[in-house]
C-alpha positions in Angstrom: 0.0 0.0 0.0 1.3 3.4 -1.0 2.3 5.9 1.8 0.8 9.4 1.2 1.0 12.6 3.3 -2.1 14.5 4.5 -1.1 17.3 2.1 -1.2 14.9 -0.8 -4.6 13.5 0.3 -6.0 17.1 0.7 -4.9 17.9 -2.9 -6.2 14.7 -4.4 -9.5 14.5 -2.6 -10.7 18.1 -1.9 -13.8 18.5 0.3 -14.0 14.9 1.3 -13.8 12.9 4.5 -10.7 10.7 4.7 -9.7 7.7 6.7 -5.9 7.2 7.0 -3.8 4.7 8.8 -1.0 6.8 10.3 2.4 5.2 9.7 4.5 8.4 10.2 3.5 11.1 12.6 4.7 14.7 12.5 4.1 18.0 14.4 2.9 19.6 11.1 -0.5 18.2 10.2 0.2 18.3 6.5 3.3 16.1 6.8 1.6 13.2 8.7 1.8 10.2 6.4 0.0 6.9 6.1 -2.1 4.5 4.1 -5.3 5.9 2.5 -8.1 3.5 3.5 -11.2 5.4 2.4 -12.5 8.7 1.2 -15.9 10.1 0.5 -17.9 13.4 0.5 -20.2 11.7 3.0 -18.6 11.0 6.4 -21.0 8.1 7.0 -19.3 6.2 4.2 -16.2 5.8 6.3 -17.9 3.9 9.1 -17.8 0.4 7.4 -14.1 0.8 6.2 -13.2 1.9 9.7 -14.9 -1.0 11.4 -13.5 -3.6 8.9 -10.0 -2.3 9.2 -10.2 -2.0 13.0 -11.4 -5.6 13.2 -8.3 -6.9 11.5 -5.8 -4.2 12.8 -6.9 -3.5 16.3 -3.7 -1.6 17.2 -3.5 0.6 14.0 -3.5 4.4 14.5 -6.4 5.7 12.4 -7.0 9.3 11.5 -10.3 10.6 10.2 -10.4 14.2 8.8 -12.1 16.5 6.4 -10.0 18.0 3.5 -12.1 21.1 3.1 -13.4 23.9 5.3 -16.0 22.9 7.8 -17.0 26.4 8.8 -19.1 28.3 6.2 -17.7 31.5 4.7 -18.7 34.5 6.8 -19.1 32.4 10.0 -16.6 32.5 12.8 -15.8 29.4 14.8 -15.4 30.0 18.6 -13.0 27.6 20.2 
């Protein structure tokens, strides 16, 4: 399985939810790397791939994230 960075995934799959098995961590989010397990515009589509992969690889470090902007333009997020 090919190893890709978060930056590569964000470029290849804009505005989608992504499930990645992390194989190389990094302080910089964009440089985290791993195996792309699933991607879809609908987050619910990642549930089955997550469960299937977790059942076989219980110790894997999985990372689910969105490659676009979650906050609509003109709206401020308060953290």
